[in-house]
PyMOL commands that place a pseudoatom at each C-alpha (Angstrom):
pseudoatom trace, name=CA, resn=MET, resi=1, chain=A, elem=C, hetatm=0, pos=[-58.943, 21.527, -16.098]
pseudoatom trace, name=CA, resn=ILE, resi=2, chain=A, elem=C, hetatm=0, pos=[-56.282, 21.217, -18.761]
pseudoatom trace, name=CA, resn=LYS, resi=3, chain=A, elem=C, hetatm=0, pos=[-54.137, 23.241, -16.870]
pseudoatom trace, name=CA, resn=GLY, resi=4, chain=A, elem=C, hetatm=0, pos=[-54.268, 21.913, -13.569]
pseudoatom trace, name=CA, resn=ALA, resi=5, chain=A, elem=C, hetatm=0, pos=[-53.987, 18.265, -15.356]
pseudoatom trace, name=CA, resn=SER, resi=6, chain=A, elem=C, hetatm=0, pos=[-50.736, 18.481, -17.130]
pseudoatom trace, name=CA, resn=PRO, resi=7, chain=A, elem=C, hetatm=0, pos=[-47.375, 20.599, -16.758]
pseudoatom trace, name=CA, resn=ASN, resi=8, chain=A, elem=C, hetatm=0, pos=[-47.397, 20.991, -20.203]
pseudoatom trace, name=CA, resn=SER, resi=9, chain=A, elem=C, hetatm=0, pos=[-50.932, 22.362, -20.468]
pseudoatom trace, name=CA, resn=HIS, resi=10, chain=A, elem=C, hetatm=0, pos=[-49.473, 25.530, -22.737]
pseudoatom trace, name=CA, resn=GLU, resi=11, chain=A, elem=C, hetatm=0, pos=[-48.905, 22.962, -25.313]
pseudoatom trace, name=CA, resn=MET, resi=12, chain=A, elem=C, hetatm=0, pos=[-52.676, 21.405, -25.557]
pseudoatom trace, name=CA, resn=LEU, resi=13, chain=A, elem=C, hetatm=0, pos=[-53.896, 25.042, -25.516]
pseudoatom trace, name=CA, resn=LYS, resi=14, chain=A, elem=C, hetatm=0, pos=[-54.381, 28.615, -27.410]
pseudoatom trace, name=CA, resn=LYS, resi=15, chain=A, elem=C, hetatm=0, pos=[-52.084, 30.962, -26.993]
pseudoatom trace, name=CA, resn=ASP, resi=16, chain=A, elem=C, hetatm=0, pos=[-53.743, 34.218, -26.242]
pseudoatom trace, name=CA, resn=PRO, resi=17, chain=A, elem=C, hetatm=0, pos=[-52.420, 37.081, -24.425]
pseudoatom trace, name=CA, resn=SER, resi=18, chain=A, elem=C, hetatm=0, pos=[-56.228, 38.487, -23.907]
pseudoatom trace, name=CA, resn=VAL, resi=19, chain=A, elem=C, hetatm=0, pos=[-56.676, 36.184, -21.225]
pseudoatom trace, name=CA, resn=LYS, resi=20, chain=A, elem=C, hetatm=0, pos=[-55.455, 35.236, -18.176]
pseudoatom trace, name=CA, resn=ASP, resi=21, chain=A, elem=C, hetatm=0, pos=[-52.466, 32.958, -18.138]
pseudoatom trace, name=CA, resn=GLY, resi=22, chain=A, elem=C, hetatm=0, pos=[-52.161, 33.484, -21.501]
pseudoatom trace, name=CA, resn=TYR, resi=23, chain=A, elem=C, hetatm=0, pos=[-53.984, 30.327, -22.905]
pseudoatom trace, name=CA, resn=ARG, resi=24, chain=A, elem=C, hetatm=0, pos=[-57.111, 29.361, -23.642]
pseudoatom trace, name=CA, resn=ALA, resi=25, chain=A, elem=C, hetatm=0, pos=[-59.137, 26.155, -25.326]
pseudoatom trace, name=CA, resn=PRO, resi=26, chain=A, elem=C, hetatm=0, pos=[-59.426, 26.609, -28.752]
pseudoatom trace, name=CA, resn=LYS, resi=27, chain=A, elem=C, hetatm=0, pos=[-62.686, 27.715, -30.127]
pseudoatom trace, name=CA, resn=PRO, resi=28, chain=A, elem=C, hetatm=0, pos=[-65.141, 25.842, -32.722]
pseudoatom trace, name=CA, resn=GLY, resi=29, chain=A, elem=C, hetatm=0, pos=[-63.384, 26.081, -36.224]
pseudoatom trace, name=CA, resn=GLU, resi=30, chain=A, elem=C, hetatm=0, pos=[-60.230, 27.545, -34.944]
pseudoatom trace, name=CA, resn=ILE, resi=31, chain=A, elem=C, hetatm=0, pos=[-56.676, 26.157, -36.082]
pseudoatom trace, name=CA, resn=PHE, resi=32, chain=A, elem=C, hetatm=0, pos=[-54.640, 24.991, -33.468]
pseudoatom trace, name=CA, resn=LYS, resi=33, chain=A, elem=C, hetatm=0, pos=[-51.237, 23.590, -33.748]
pseudoatom trace, name=CA, resn=ASN, resi=34, chain=A, elem=C, hetatm=0, pos=[-49.657, 21.242, -31.558]
pseudoatom trace, name=CA, resn=PRO, resi=35, chain=A, elem=C, hetatm=0, pos=[-45.751, 21.013, -32.621]
pseudoatom trace, name=CA, resn=THR, resi=36, chain=A, elem=C, hetatm=0, pos=[-44.702, 18.818, -29.821]
pseudoatom trace, name=CA, resn=LEU, resi=37, chain=A, elem=C, hetatm=0, pos=[-47.469, 16.339, -30.599]
pseudoatom trace, name=CA, resn=ALA, resi=38, chain=A, elem=C, hetatm=0, pos=[-46.934, 16.400, -34.405]
pseudoatom trace, name=CA, resn=ASN, resi=39, chain=A, elem=C, hetatm=0, pos=[-43.280, 15.355, -33.714]
pseudoatom trace, name=CA, resn=THR, resi=40, chain=A, elem=C, hetatm=0, pos=[-43.636, 12.614, -31.963]
pseudoatom trace, name=CA, resn=PHE, resi=41, chain=A, elem=C, hetatm=0, pos=[-46.104, 11.056, -34.734]
pseudoatom trace, name=CA, resn=ARG, resi=42, chain=A, elem=C, hetatm=0, pos=[-43.360, 12.144, -36.869]
pseudoatom trace, name=CA, resn=LEU, resi=43, chain=A, elem=C, hetatm=0, pos=[-40.740, 9.897, -34.937]
pseudoatom trace, name=CA, resn=LEU, resi=44, chain=A, elem=C, hetatm=0, pos=[-43.407, 7.199, -34.637]
pseudoatom trace, name=CA, resn=GLY, resi=45, chain=A, elem=C, hetatm=0, pos=[-43.512, 7.153, -38.391]
pseudoatom trace, name=CA, resn=LYS, resi=46, chain=A, elem=C, hetatm=0, pos=[-39.753, 6.663, -38.568]
pseudoatom trace, name=CA, resn=HIS, resi=47, chain=A, elem=C, hetatm=0, pos=[-38.915, 4.938, -35.830]
pseudoatom trace, name=CA, resn=GLY, resi=48, chain=A, elem=C, hetatm=0, pos=[-42.005, 2.536, -35.463]
pseudoatom trace, name=CA, resn=LYS, resi=49, chain=A, elem=C, hetatm=0, pos=[-42.660, 1.932, -31.927]
pseudoatom trace, name=CA, resn=LYS, resi=50, chain=A, elem=C, hetatm=0, pos=[-39.194, 2.164, -30.727]
pseudoatom trace, name=CA, resn=GLY, resi=51, chain=A, elem=C, hetatm=0, pos=[-39.758, 5.722, -31.842]
pseudoatom trace, name=CA, resn=PHE, resi=52, chain=A, elem=C, hetatm=0, pos=[-42.148, 5.793, -28.513]
pseudoatom trace, name=CA, resn=TYR, resi=53, chain=A, elem=C, hetatm=0, pos=[-39.977, 3.418, -25.654]
pseudoatom trace, name=CA, resn=GLU, resi=54, chain=A, elem=C, hetatm=0, pos=[-36.656, 4.927, -26.546]
pseudoatom trace, name=CA, resn=GLY, resi=55, chain=A, elem=C, hetatm=0, pos=[-35.127, 8.045, -27.270]
pseudoatom trace, name=CA, resn=GLU, resi=56, chain=A, elem=C, hetatm=0, pos=[-36.509, 11.766, -27.172]
pseudoatom trace, name=CA, resn=VAL, resi=57, chain=A, elem=C, hetatm=0, pos=[-40.360, 11.003, -26.274]
pseudoatom trace, name=CA, resn=ALA, resi=58, chain=A, elem=C, hetatm=0, pos=[-39.476, 8.185, -24.109]
pseudoatom trace, name=CA, resn=GLU, resi=59, chain=A, elem=C, hetatm=0, pos=[-37.162, 10.275, -22.017]
pseudoatom trace, name=CA, resn=GLN, resi=60, chain=A, elem=C, hetatm=0, pos=[-40.248, 12.893, -21.952]
pseudoatom trace, name=CA, resn=ILE, resi=61, chain=A, elem=C, hetatm=0, pos=[-42.361, 10.483, -20.573]
pseudoatom trace, name=CA, resn=ILE, resi=62, chain=A, elem=C, hetatm=0, pos=[-39.682, 9.680, -18.092]
pseudoatom trace, name=CA, resn=LYS, resi=63, chain=A, elem=C, hetatm=0, pos=[-39.647, 13.061, -17.226]
pseudoatom trace, name=CA, resn=VAL, resi=64, chain=A, elem=C, hetatm=0, pos=[-42.791, 13.959, -16.734]
pseudoatom trace, name=CA, resn=VAL, resi=65, chain=A, elem=C, hetatm=0, pos=[-43.480, 10.555, -14.278]
pseudoatom trace, name=CA, resn=THR, resi=66, chain=A, elem=C, hetatm=0, pos=[-40.829, 11.859, -12.437]
pseudoatom trace, name=CA, resn=ASP, resi=67, chain=A, elem=C, hetatm=0, pos=[-41.860, 15.088, -11.842]
pseudoatom trace, name=CA, resn=LEU, resi=68, chain=A, elem=C, hetatm=0, pos=[-45.160, 13.788, -10.817]
pseudoatom trace, name=CA, resn=GLY, resi=69, chain=A, elem=C, hetatm=0, pos=[-43.728, 11.977, -8.101]
pseudoatom trace, name=CA, resn=GLY, resi=70, chain=A, elem=C, hetatm=0, pos=[-44.124, 8.682, -10.341]
pseudoatom trace, name=CA, resn=HIS, resi=71, chain=A, elem=C, hetatm=0, pos=[-40.935, 5.659, -10.887]
pseudoatom trace, name=CA, resn=LEU, resi=72, chain=A, elem=C, hetatm=0, pos=[-40.721, 4.575, -14.300]
pseudoatom trace, name=CA, resn=THR, resi=73, chain=A, elem=C, hetatm=0, pos=[-37.016, 4.158, -15.940]
pseudoatom trace, name=CA, resn=LEU, resi=74, chain=A, elem=C, hetatm=0, pos=[-36.152, 4.239, -19.729]
pseudoatom trace, name=CA, resn=ASP, resi=75, chain=A, elem=C, hetatm=0, pos=[-35.637, -0.066, -18.997]
pseudoatom trace, name=CA, resn=ASP, resi=76, chain=A, elem=C, hetatm=0, pos=[-38.710, -0.020, -18.056]
pseudoatom trace, name=CA, resn=LEU, resi=77, chain=A, elem=C, hetatm=0, pos=[-40.470, 1.493, -21.054]
pseudoatom trace, name=CA, resn=LYS, resi=78, chain=A, elem=C, hetatm=0, pos=[-37.685, -0.559, -23.141]
pseudoatom trace, name=CA, resn=HIS, resi=79, chain=A, elem=C, hetatm=0, pos=[-38.310, -4.038, -21.484]
pseudoatom trace, name=CA, resn=HIS, resi=80, chain=A, elem=C, hetatm=0, pos=[-42.375, -3.113, -22.334]
pseudoatom trace, name=CA, resn=MET, resi=81, chain=A, elem=C, hetatm=0, pos=[-41.720, -2.884, -25.822]
pseudoatom trace, name=CA, resn=GLU, resi=82, chain=A, elem=C, hetatm=0, pos=[-39.226, -5.991, -25.876]
pseudoatom trace, name=CA, resn=MET, resi=83, chain=A, elem=C, hetatm=0, pos=[-42.316, -8.139, -23.845]
pseudoatom trace, name=CA, resn=GLY, resi=84, chain=A, elem=C, hetatm=0, pos=[-45.326, -6.779, -25.533]
pseudoatom trace, name=CA, resn=THR, resi=85, chain=A, elem=C, hetatm=0, pos=[-48.430, -6.321, -24.068]
pseudoatom trace, name=CA, resn=GLU, resi=86, chain=A, elem=C, hetatm=0, pos=[-50.304, -9.386, -22.790]
pseudoatom trace, name=CA, resn=GLU, resi=87, chain=A, elem=C, hetatm=0, pos=[-53.680, -10.471, -24.847]
pseudoatom trace, name=CA, resn=VAL, resi=88, chain=A, elem=C, hetatm=0, pos=[-56.775, -10.053, -23.204]
pseudoatom trace, name=CA, resn=ASP, resi=89, chain=A, elem=C, hetatm=0, pos=[-60.494, -11.013, -23.921]
pseudoatom trace, name=CA, resn=ALA, resi=90, chain=A, elem=C, hetatm=0, pos=[-62.702, -7.761, -23.956]
pseudoatom trace, name=CA, resn=ILE, resi=91, chain=A, elem=C, hetatm=0, pos=[-65.210, -7.939, -20.803]
pseudoatom trace, name=CA, resn=SER, resi=92, chain=A, elem=C, hetatm=0, pos=[-69.231, -7.351, -21.692]
pseudoatom trace, name=CA, resn=MET, resi=93, chain=A, elem=C, hetatm=0, pos=[-72.430, -6.912, -19.737]
pseudoatom trace, name=CA, resn=LYS, resi=94, chain=A, elem=C, hetatm=0, pos=[-75.816, -7.114, -20.749]
pseudoatom trace, name=CA, resn=VAL, resi=95, chain=A, elem=C, hetatm=0, pos=[-77.729, -4.239, -19.850]
pseudoatom trace, name=CA, resn=SER, resi=96, chain=A, elem=C, hetatm=0, pos=[-81.811, -3.627, -20.257]
pseudoatom trace, name=CA, resn=GLY, resi=97, chain=A, elem=C, hetatm=0, pos=[-83.923, -0.872, -18.673]
pseudoatom trace, name=CA, resn=LEU, resi=98, chain=A, elem=C, hetatm=0, pos=[-82.384, 2.325, -18.029]
pseudoatom trace, name=CA, resn=GLY, resi=99, chain=A, elem=C, hetatm=0, pos=[-84.331, 3.768, -20.645]
pseudoatom trace, name=CA, resn=LEU, resi=100, chain=A, elem=C, hetatm=0, pos=[-83.251, 1.421, -23.170]
pseudoatom trace, name=CA, resn=LYS, resi=101, chain=A, elem=C, hetatm=0, pos=[-85.755, 0.102, -26.241]
pseudoatom trace, name=CA, resn=HIS, resi=102, chain=A, elem=C, hetatm=0, pos=[-84.155, -3.076, -26.057]
pseudoatom trace, name=CA, resn=PRO, resi=103, chain=A, elem=C, hetatm=0, pos=[-81.501, -5.058, -24.772]
pseudoatom trace, name=CA, resn=VAL, resi=104, chain=A, elem=C, hetatm=0, pos=[-77.705, -4.053, -25.637]
pseudoatom trace, name=CA, resn=GLU, resi=105, chain=A, elem=C, hetatm=0, pos=[-74.367, -6.027, -24.666]
pseudoatom trace, name=CA, resn=LEU, resi=106, chain=A, elem=C, hetatm=0, pos=[-71.589, -3.222, -24.380]
pseudoatom trace, name=CA, resn=TRP, resi=107, chain=A, elem=C, hetatm=0, pos=[-68.121, -4.237, -24.766]
pseudoatom trace, name=CA, resn=GLU, resi=108, chain=A, elem=C, hetatm=0, pos=[-65.262, -2.451, -22.593]
pseudoatom trace, name=CA, resn=HIS, resi=109, chain=A, elem=C, hetatm=0, pos=[-61.552, -3.237, -22.416]
pseudoatom trace, name=CA, resn=PRO, resi=110, chain=A, elem=C, hetatm=0, pos=[-61.230, -5.213, -19.045]
pseudoatom trace, name=CA, resn=PRO, resi=111, chain=A, elem=C, hetatm=0, pos=[-59.018, -3.657, -16.385]
pseudoatom trace, name=CA, resn=ASN, resi=112, chain=A, elem=C, hetatm=0, pos=[-56.862, -1.584, -15.204]
pseudoatom trace, name=CA, resn=GLY, resi=113, chain=A, elem=C, hetatm=0, pos=[-59.083, 1.284, -17.051]
pseudoatom trace, name=CA, resn=GLN, resi=114, chain=A, elem=C, hetatm=0, pos=[-62.310, 2.940, -17.343]
pseudoatom trace, name=CA, resn=GLY, resi=115, chain=A, elem=C, hetatm=0, pos=[-64.087, 0.552, -18.892]
pseudoatom trace, name=CA, resn=LEU, resi=116, chain=A, elem=C, hetatm=0, pos=[-64.733, -1.751, -16.041]
pseudoatom trace, name=CA, resn=VAL, resi=117, chain=A, elem=C, hetatm=0, pos=[-65.999, 1.266, -14.064]
pseudoatom trace, name=CA, resn=ALA, resi=118, chain=A, elem=C, hetatm=0, pos=[-68.173, 2.365, -16.533]
pseudoatom trace, name=CA, resn=LEU, resi=119, chain=A, elem=C, hetatm=0, pos=[-69.563, -1.500, -16.446]
pseudoatom trace, name=CA, resn=ILE, resi=120, chain=A, elem=C, hetatm=0, pos=[-69.851, -1.494, -12.700]
pseudoatom trace, name=CA, resn=ALA, resi=121, chain=A, elem=C, hetatm=0, pos=[-71.814, 1.953, -12.784]
pseudoatom trace, name=CA, resn=LEU, resi=122, chain=A, elem=C, hetatm=0, pos=[-73.733, 0.839, -15.522]
pseudoatom trace, name=CA, resn=GLY, resi=123, chain=A, elem=C, hetatm=0, pos=[-74.830, -2.135, -13.478]
pseudoatom trace, name=CA, resn=ILE, resi=124, chain=A, elem=C, hetatm=0, pos=[-75.121, -0.305, -10.307]
pseudoatom trace, name=CA, resn=LEU, resi=125, chain=A, elem=C, hetatm=0, pos=[-77.871, 2.015, -12.133]
pseudoatom trace, name=CA, resn=GLN, resi=126, chain=A, elem=C, hetatm=0, pos=[-79.670, -1.056, -13.194]
pseudoatom trace, name=CA, resn=GLU, resi=127, chain=A, elem=C, hetatm=0, pos=[-80.237, -3.092, -10.356]
pseudoatom trace, name=CA, resn=TRP, resi=128, chain=A, elem=C, hetatm=0, pos=[-81.193, 0.068, -8.411]
pseudoatom trace, name=CA, resn=GLU, resi=129, chain=A, elem=C, hetatm=0, pos=[-83.960, 0.352, -11.137]
pseudoatom trace, name=CA, resn=LYS, resi=130, chain=A, elem=C, hetatm=0, pos=[-85.229, -2.736, -10.784]
pseudoatom trace, name=CA, resn=SER, resi=131, chain=A, elem=C, hetatm=0, pos=[-85.516, -2.465, -7.282]
pseudoatom trace, name=CA, resn=GLY, resi=132, chain=A, elem=C, hetatm=0, pos=[-87.099, 0.393, -7.470]
pseudoatom trace, name=CA, resn=LYS, resi=133, chain=A, elem=C, hetatm=0, pos=[-84.618, 2.850, -5.738]
pseudoatom trace, name=CA, resn=ILE, resi=134, chain=A, elem=C, hetatm=0, pos=[-84.847, 4.619, -9.288]
pseudoatom trace, name=CA, resn=LYS, resi=135, chain=A, elem=C, hetatm=0, pos=[-87.442, 4.803, -11.781]
pseudoatom trace, name=CA, resn=THR, resi=136, chain=A, elem=C, hetatm=0, pos=[-87.237, 4.194, -15.494]
pseudoatom trace, name=CA, resn=PHE, resi=137, chain=A, elem=C, hetatm=0, pos=[-86.289, 7.642, -16.761]
pseudoatom trace, name=CA, resn=THR, resi=138, chain=A, elem=C, hetatm=0, pos=[-87.968, 8.898, -20.413]
pseudoatom trace, name=CA, resn=LYS, resi=139, chain=A, elem=C, hetatm=0, pos=[-87.126, 11.756, -22.576]
pseudoatom trace, name=CA, resn=GLU, resi=140, chain=A, elem=C, hetatm=0, pos=[-89.400, 13.735, -20.031]
pseudoatom trace, name=CA, resn=ASP, resi=141, chain=A, elem=C, hetatm=0, pos=[-87.303, 13.639, -17.123]
pseudoatom trace, name=CA, resn=PHE, resi=142, chain=A, elem=C, hetatm=0, pos=[-84.469, 15.037, -18.852]
pseudoatom trace, name=CA, resn=ASN, resi=143, chain=A, elem=C, hetatm=0, pos=[-82.549, 17.332, -16.168]
pseudoatom trace, name=CA, resn=THR, resi=144, chain=A, elem=C, hetatm=0, pos=[-84.659, 16.223, -13.066]
pseudoatom trace, name=CA, resn=THR, resi=145, chain=A, elem=C, hetatm=0, pos=[-83.358, 16.103, -9.844]
pseudoatom trace, name=CA, resn=GLN, resi=146, chain=A, elem=C, hetatm=0, pos=[-83.382, 12.099, -9.808]
pseudoatom trace, name=CA, resn=TYR, resi=147, chain=A, elem=C, hetatm=0, pos=[-82.327, 11.804, -13.632]
pseudoatom trace, name=CA, resn=VAL, resi=148, chain=A, elem=C, hetatm=0, pos=[-79.078, 14.052, -12.604]
pseudoatom trace, name=CA, resn=GLN, resi=149, chain=A, elem=C, hetatm=0, pos=[-78.090, 12.123, -9.570]
pseudoatom trace, name=CA, resn=ALA, resi=150, chain=A, elem=C, hetatm=0, pos=[-78.022, 9.129, -11.707]
pseudoatom trace, name=CA, resn=ARG, resi=151, chain=A, elem=C, hetatm=0, pos=[-75.975, 10.575, -14.106]
pseudoatom trace, name=CA, resn=MET, resi=152, chain=A, elem=C, hetatm=0, pos=[-74.161, 11.978, -11.180]
pseudoatom trace, name=CA, resn=LEU, resi=153, chain=A, elem=C, hetatm=0, pos=[-73.338, 8.111, -10.073]
pseudoatom trace, name=CA, resn=TRP, resi=154, chain=A, elem=C, hetatm=0, pos=[-72.587, 7.535, -14.092]
pseudoatom trace, name=CA, resn=ARG, resi=155, chain=A, elem=C, hetatm=0, pos=[-69.421, 10.042, -14.004]
pseudoatom trace, name=CA, resn=THR, resi=156, chain=A, elem=C, hetatm=0, pos=[-68.221, 9.307, -10.899]
pseudoatom trace, name=CA, resn=PRO, resi=157, chain=A, elem=C, hetatm=0, pos=[-65.838, 6.414, -10.084]
pseudoatom trace, name=CA, resn=CYS, resi=158, chain=A, elem=C, hetatm=0, pos=[-67.001, 4.060, -7.426]
for i in range(1, 158): cmd.bond("trace and resi %d" % i, "trace and resi %d" % (i + 1))
show_as sticks, trace
zoom trace
């Protein structure tokens, strides 16, 4: 999946001439080095946020976005650095049922992001359980068809 997700995937994988395409995921406990990421951290340490929004790192971000068909400029990144990020309040949802012993309140960072999708999916599951469309799961239900279908909803963006 990493190979198809990034034009720089080889930098996130372990070089191994014995496997197809010459790269594979690191194995547990195996030493893995990522010099490009290390260089990014060095630049951030040396220049602060300018090390990200200007210079070499910014130029590489623009290259990847452009290569993938997007539109982003160095001026866009510089403007964002100067303006900063808008402060936002976290969003939450109180969840009960779903096999929980006690109700919990889950907090996520608000849109744009996957946090909202997670809360929506939990809300759907919670309402399905309340309406009887799915049952309350127990330990014994793990990996049953109904359990797996509910988990698929949880993993699939709405």
